[in-house]
C-alpha positions, 0 to 999 in steps of 0.5 A, spaced: 499 499 499 502 506 497 502 512 502 504 519 501 510 521 504 509 525 510 511 532 510 518 533 514 522 538 517 529 539 517 534 543 522 539 546 518 545 549 522 546 556 518 553 559 518 552 567 521 556 572 518 561 577 521 563 572 527 556 572 530 554 565 533 551 560 528 543 559 529 538 553 527 533 554 522 526 550 520 525 548 513 519 544 510 520 538 505 517 542 500 523 547 501 528 541 501 526 539 494 526 546 491 533 547 494 536 540 491 533 542 485 536 549 484 542 548 488 545 555 489 538 559 489 536 563 495 530 560 498 527 564 504 527 561 510 521 564 513 521 560 520 528 562 521 530 566 527 537 569 525 541 571 530 546 575 525 540 579 523 538 581 530 542 588 531 543 590 538 539 596 539 543 602 539 542 609 541 539 614 536 545 618 537 549 613 534 546 614 528 546 621 525 539 620 521 533 621 524 527 616 523 521 617 520 515 618 525 511 612 521 517 607 523 517 608 530 510 604 531 512 598 535 508 592 536 504 592 543 508 590 549 514 589 544 520 587 548 527 590 548 533 588 552 528 583 556 524 589 558 517 591 556 516 597 552 510 602 551 505 601 546 506 606 540 499 607 537 498 610 530 493 615 532 492 622 535 492 622 542 486 627 542 481 621 541 483 618 547 485 624 552 482 631 553 486 637 553 485 641 560 491 646 559 498 647 556 503 648 562 510 650 562 513 645 567 520 643 565 518 644 558 512 645 555 506 640 556 499 639 555 495 637 562 489 632 560 485 627 562 483 620 559 476 621 556 473 614 558 474 611 563 477 617 568 483 615 570 486 621 573 491 627 570 496 626 565 502 630 562 503 630 554 509 632 551 510 633 543 516 631 539 518 633 532 520 628 527 527 630 528 527 629 536 522 623 536 526 617 535 531 619 541 525 621 545 522 614 544 528 610 545 530 614 552 523 614 555 522 606 553 529 605 556 530 610 562 525 607 568 526 608 575 522 609 581 525 616 581 524 618 574 517 620 571 513 614 568 511 613 561 504 611 560 502 611 553 505 613 546 502 616 540 504 617 533 501 622 527 504 623 520 508 630 523 509 628 531 510 623 536 506 624 543 508 621 549 503 621 555 507 621 562 504 621 569 502 628 571 507 631 577 504 638 578 510 641 582 517 642 580 523 642 585 523 650 584 519 649 590 522 642 594 528 637 594 531 631 592 533 626 586 539 623 587 537 616 587 534 618 580 541 620 578 545 614 581 540 610 576 542 614 570 549 613 572 548 605 572 544 605 565 550 609 562 546 615 561 547 622 564 541 627 564 545 633 562 540 638 562 538 638 570 535 644 573 530 645 578 524 645 573 525 638 571 525 635 578 518 634 579 514 632 585 507 629 586 502 631 591 503 625 595 511 627 596 514 622 590 520 626 587 522 624 580 526 627 574 523 629 568 525 630 561 528 623 559 529 625 552 535 630 554 539 624 557 545 622 553 550 616 553 556 617 558 562 617 554 567 617 560 573 622 562 569 628 562 566 632 568 559 629 571 555 634 569 549 632 573 553 632 579 555 639 578 548 641 576 546 639 583 550 645 586 546 650 582 540 646 584 542 646 591 543 654 591 537 655 588 533 651 594 537 654 599 537 662 597 533 662 591 538 665 586 545 663 583 551 667 584 553 671 578 560 670 578 559 662 577 561 661 584 558 655 589 556 657 596 551 661 600 551 668 602 547 668 609 551 664 613 547 666 619 541 661 616 546 656 613 552 655 618 558 653 614 558 646 618 551 644 617 549 638 612 546 642 607 552 647 606 557 641 606 553 637 601 553 643 597 561 643 597 561 636 596 557 637 589 563 641 587 568 635 587 564 628 587 565 624 581 559 621 581 552 621 584 553 615 588 559 618 592 553 623 594 549 618 597 553 617 603 553 624 605 549 625 612 544 630 608 541 624 604 542 619 609 536 623 613 529 619 612 524 625 611 517 622 611 513 624 605 508 626 610 512 631 612 512 635 605 504 635 605 504 642 608 510 645 603 507 641 597 500 645 599 504 652 599 507 650 593 501 648 589 497 655 591 503 660 590 508 657 585 508 662 579 507 658 572 506 659 565 500 656 562 494 657 557 487 653 556 482 653 551 475 656 552 
């Protein structure tokens, strides 16, 4: 009794180019026949998983060419370097969110709320095609308890929109963020544009660094810009201004004695080579409860001067 040959699948060990590791590919019996009848022909291996074709995810700053907006759309919950990334949807964010007002909070943002179901306020930042790839890459990869969280992303023909948790008050009124800087150092990044207005705090006392799109890869050997930026931030917090001549220090020594923790920390920011060095300072070892900030946060909410606009 003649029976039709059963379809089989062969495993081929393919040699990868450029010294990459070899990999296995699946090939059906049909393809085997076609390959044997056409030696040397290039028949695609549809089920192959080629490690040589998987290029390491590079930072956009490594390639000088901006990526078109429509190339930034990623599949839902795609994974990069073992991490779940945000979903990028090819539609306007205003189909899902309703604008409330435009606000200058560490840069221009639109405060909005989801149309349905209501899930609290969000901050939406918009990026041009020239900045979109880097912004998306940084927001996908820079994730930490003390970094502003990404909730959603949208693309249109002209822009990338990134939806972030809304933290309504900037550090022009309050304190902290060193843990976020230590995280960035560990990931090989530095913020590079750190200032009071992009360190934010929510109404529960959680303090986070914003503007991930500003982060750059650390090249090594240079000045630790984020640590030096803390010098200026501390001066603003302690006396509300920076010295015109660029000197680091405070003028009111009655309020800020030279041996107090705040002044010695300020001095340490001028010489420390990393944020991790600063973590051992007495000022950062203090355990201030978030609840102790509530009065200060309320005061900042009602008194902070901000630039904003809203449509009628």
